[in-house]
N, C-alpha and C positions, 0 to 999 in steps of 0.2 A: 137450616136451621138441623142439629140433632139433639134428637131428645136422649141422646146416651149421657149428655153432661151431668143430667138430672143424676143417674144409675153411678156415677162413678164413685161418689167418698162412701156409698153401700159397699163397694167390693176391692175398695183399699185395702192393704195389709194393715196392721193394726200399728206401724212406725210409721207409716206414710199419714195416718191418718191421726199422730200424736203430732208428728210434725207439722198438720196442716192447722189442728186444734194450736200448737203452739205458736204459729204466725198469726192466727187470728188473734189471740190472747196479746200479744205482743200491740199487734194494732190497738185492740182496745181499751188498752193500756197508758198508749201514746193517747189516742182520741181525750178519752178522758184527765188525764194529765194536763193537757190544752183545753180543757173547759165545754169539749162537746159532750151531748148526752147519745148513746148509744140507745137506740129504740128497738135493732134487731142484727141477730147474726144469722147468713144462712150458708147453705155448702156454697162452697167454690174458693177461698171464703168472702162472702159477699155480707159488708156492716151497712144499715141503714141507720144514719143520725139523724136528730131534730133538726130541723131548718131555723138558721141561728145568723146574724150579722157577723159570724165568725166564721163562717162557710164562705165567704168572700176573700177573706184570707189565704184561704186554700190553692197553692199556686198548682198549676195544669190541669183547671178542671175542668171538664167535656161536657157539654149541656145534649142533651137527650129528649127523647119524647118517646111517651109509649101510647096507645089505644087500647081499648077494652071496652068490655059491656057497660064500664061507670063512665065513660069519656076518658079525653086526653087527659094523661099527666106526663108534666114536664118535669124534668128532674137534672140533677148535674152530680159527676160521676168523677173520683181522684183516685191515683194509687197511693195509696200508704203501706210500707210492708208487703206487696204483693198482694195485699187485699183490695178489693173494690171496694170503695165506702160511696151512697149515693145519699143525696137528699132531695127534697122537693124543691123544685125553684118557682115557688109559691110566696110572696110575703117577706124575702130577704131585702133589706132597706139596700139601695146604691150607695 
């Protein structure tokens, strides 16, 4: 695991940052148009959405988990418009 990934967006030239921002904006607009609530946008771009039954409609989702000080978090992730879209895998009706 490399922590250089966290620093990359700060070192990018303005044109590359603009392209990444445009890419994230396109994904956010698509998510909102399809009824998803966008909670946050992180460098990468990585977008977090609110868990809802609509999440089951996203094809190609991959399940994962992380462990931290506050316990284990289960989530799902899918790629849209070259952006990673994440949501918690709790409380979604099957």
